[in-house]
C-alpha positions as CSV (number, residue, x, y, z in Angstrom):
1,M,0.0,0.0,0.0
2,G,1.1,3.6,-0.7
3,R,2.0,6.1,1.9
4,H,-1.2,8.1,1.5
5,T,-3.7,5.3,1.6
6,N,-5.1,6.3,5.0
7,L,-5.1,10.0,4.3
8,P,-8.8,10.6,4.9
9,A,-8.6,8.6,8.2
10,Q,-5.6,10.7,9.2
11,L,-7.4,14.0,8.5
12,P,-11.0,13.6,9.7
13,A,-11.6,17.3,9.2
14,L,-11.5,16.7,5.4
15,Q,-14.3,14.2,5.7
16,A,-16.5,16.7,7.4
17,V,-16.3,19.3,4.6
18,H,-19.6,20.0,3.1
19,L,-19.7,21.8,-0.3
20,P,-22.7,24.0,-0.7
21,Q,-24.8,23.6,-3.8
22,P,-25.2,26.5,-6.3
23,G,-27.7,28.9,-4.9
24,S,-27.0,28.2,-1.2
25,G,-24.6,29.7,1.4
26,K,-21.9,31.9,-0.2
27,R,-22.9,30.4,-3.5
28,G,-26.3,31.9,-3.0
29,E,-27.8,35.3,-2.1
30,Q,-25.2,35.9,0.6
31,G,-22.3,35.5,-1.9
32,H,-20.2,38.2,-3.5
33,I,-21.9,39.6,-6.6
34,A,-18.7,39.0,-8.7
35,Y,-18.6,35.4,-7.6
36,L,-22.3,35.0,-8.3
37,L,-21.8,36.4,-11.8
38,R,-18.9,34.1,-12.4
39,Q,-20.9,31.1,-11.1
40,A,-23.8,32.0,-13.4
41,Q,-21.5,32.5,-16.4
42,A,-19.8,29.2,-15.8
43,A,-23.1,27.3,-15.6
44,T,-24.4,29.1,-18.7
45,R,-21.2,28.4,-20.6
46,L,-21.3,24.6,-19.8
47,T,-25.0,24.5,-20.8
48,L,-24.2,26.3,-24.1
49,D,-21.2,23.9,-24.7
50,R,-23.5,20.9,-24.4
51,S,-26.3,22.4,-26.5
52,L,-24.0,23.3,-29.4
53,A,-21.7,20.3,-29.3
54,D,-23.3,18.1,-31.9
55,L,-23.3,21.1,-34.3
56,G,-19.5,21.2,-33.8
57,V,-19.7,24.8,-32.5
58,T,-18.3,26.2,-29.3
59,P,-19.7,29.3,-27.5
60,P,-16.7,31.4,-28.7
61,Q,-17.4,30.3,-32.3
62,F,-21.0,31.2,-31.8
63,A,-20.0,34.6,-30.6
64,V,-17.8,35.1,-33.7
65,L,-20.6,34.1,-36.0
66,T,-23.0,36.3,-34.2
67,M,-20.8,39.4,-34.4
68,L,-20.0,38.8,-38.1
69,N,-23.8,38.5,-38.8
70,A,-24.5,41.7,-36.9
71,Y,-21.5,43.6,-38.2
72,P,-20.4,42.2,-41.6
73,G,-16.9,43.2,-42.7
74,L,-15.2,43.2,-39.3
75,S,-11.5,42.6,-39.1
76,G,-10.2,39.8,-36.8
77,A,-9.1,42.4,-34.3
78,D,-12.6,44.0,-34.3
79,V,-14.2,40.6,-33.8
80,A,-11.8,39.9,-30.8
81,R,-12.8,43.1,-29.2
82,L,-16.5,42.7,-29.7
83,A,-16.6,39.0,-28.8
84,L,-14.4,39.5,-25.7
85,L,-11.8,37.0,-27.0
86,T,-8.1,37.2,-27.5
87,P,-6.8,37.9,-31.0
88,Q,-5.1,34.6,-30.9
89,T,-8.3,32.7,-30.1
90,V,-10.2,34.6,-32.8
91,G,-7.4,33.8,-35.3
92,V,-7.9,30.1,-34.6
93,I,-11.7,30.4,-34.8
94,I,-11.6,32.4,-38.0
95,G,-9.2,29.8,-39.6
96,N,-11.6,26.9,-38.6
97,L,-14.7,28.7,-39.7
98,E,-13.1,29.7,-43.0
99,R,-11.9,26.1,-43.6
100,D,-15.4,24.9,-42.9
101,G,-16.9,27.4,-45.4
102,A,-18.8,29.3,-42.8
103,I,-17.0,32.6,-43.4
104,R,-15.0,34.3,-46.2
105,K,-12.5,37.1,-46.3
106,T,-12.1,40.0,-48.5
107,P,-9.4,42.7,-48.4
108,H,-10.4,46.1,-47.1
109,P,-11.1,48.4,-50.0
110,V,-8.6,51.0,-48.7
111,H,-6.2,49.2,-46.4
112,R,-5.6,46.1,-48.5
113,R,-3.7,44.2,-45.8
114,V,-6.7,44.3,-43.5
115,L,-9.0,41.4,-44.0
116,Q,-12.7,41.8,-43.6
117,W,-14.8,38.7,-42.7
118,T,-18.4,38.0,-43.6
119,L,-20.7,35.0,-43.2
120,T,-21.3,32.7,-46.2
121,R,-24.7,31.1,-46.8
122,R,-23.3,28.0,-45.0
123,G,-22.3,30.2,-42.0
124,S,-25.7,31.9,-41.9
125,D,-27.4,28.5,-41.9
126,L,-25.1,27.2,-39.1
127,L,-25.8,30.4,-37.1
128,E,-29.5,29.9,-37.4
129,K,-29.2,26.3,-36.1
130,C,-27.1,27.6,-33.2
131,R,-29.4,30.5,-32.5
132,R,-32.4,28.2,-32.0
133,R,-30.4,26.2,-29.4
134,V,-29.1,29.3,-27.7
135,D,-32.6,30.9,-27.6
136,A,-33.8,27.8,-25.7
137,V,-31.0,28.2,-23.2
138,E,-31.8,31.9,-22.9
139,R,-35.5,31.1,-22.3
140,R,-34.3,28.9,-19.4
141,L,-32.3,31.9,-18.0
142,V,-35.3,34.2,-17.9
143,A,-37.9,31.6,-17.0
144,G,-40.1,32.9,-14.1
145,L,-39.0,36.5,-14.6
146,G,-41.6,39.1,-15.6
147,A,-40.8,41.5,-18.4
148,K,-39.9,44.3,-16.0
149,A,-37.5,42.1,-14.1
150,E,-35.9,40.9,-17.3
151,T,-35.5,44.5,-18.5
152,T,-34.0,45.5,-15.2
153,I,-31.5,42.6,-15.3
154,R,-30.5,43.4,-18.9
155,R,-30.0,47.1,-18.0
156,W,-27.9,46.1,-15.0
157,L,-25.7,43.7,-16.9
158,S,-25.2,46.2,-19.7
159,K,-24.4,48.9,-17.2
160,I,-21.8,46.7,-15.6
161,A,-20.2,46.0,-18.9
162,A,-20.2,49.7,-19.8
163,D,-19.0,51.0,-16.4
164,L,-16.2,48.4,-16.1
165,H,-15.2,48.5,-19.8
166,Q,-12.5,51.0,-19.0
167,D,-10.8,48.4,-16.8
168,I,-10.5,45.9,-19.6
C-alpha cells in the first residue's frame, strides 16, 4: 500500500467538509456579486457547450458568427474586441470557420492588408441552427421573470459592462 492510503482517516476534518450547492450559502444570495456572476456565467457556458456540441460549434465560435452576422466586414481584431476573446483565439476560430466554409475574407477596399470577414450562406445556416439552441438556453435563463425584471437585469448587466469596460 502507498503512503497516502489512509489520508482521509488521518485527516478527519477533510471528511466533514460540506460543499454548498449552487444557490446556497456563499454560492447563493449571501455570496459576493462578482462570484455569483462568475458562477452563473460558468453554468451558462457549460449548458451552451453541451447544447451546441453536436453542431461542432463552441460558444466562442457562436459569438464570432453572431458578431459577423450583426456587423459584416469586421477585421479579426474587431471581432476579438466585440466577442471579448483574445486575438489569438479569434485567429484560430476564423481559420476553422473559413476552412469549414462558414465565413469568407475580402481585403479592405482602402487598407488592402486588413481582411474583412463575412458569413457565407453556410455560415448563416449554421448560425440559425445555433441560434435556436441558444434561444432555448436563454429562455431557461429568464424563466419565471416578468418583463420588467428581465429588462432591469438586462440594463444592470449592460451597465456593468459599460462601467467596467475602461478596466478591460
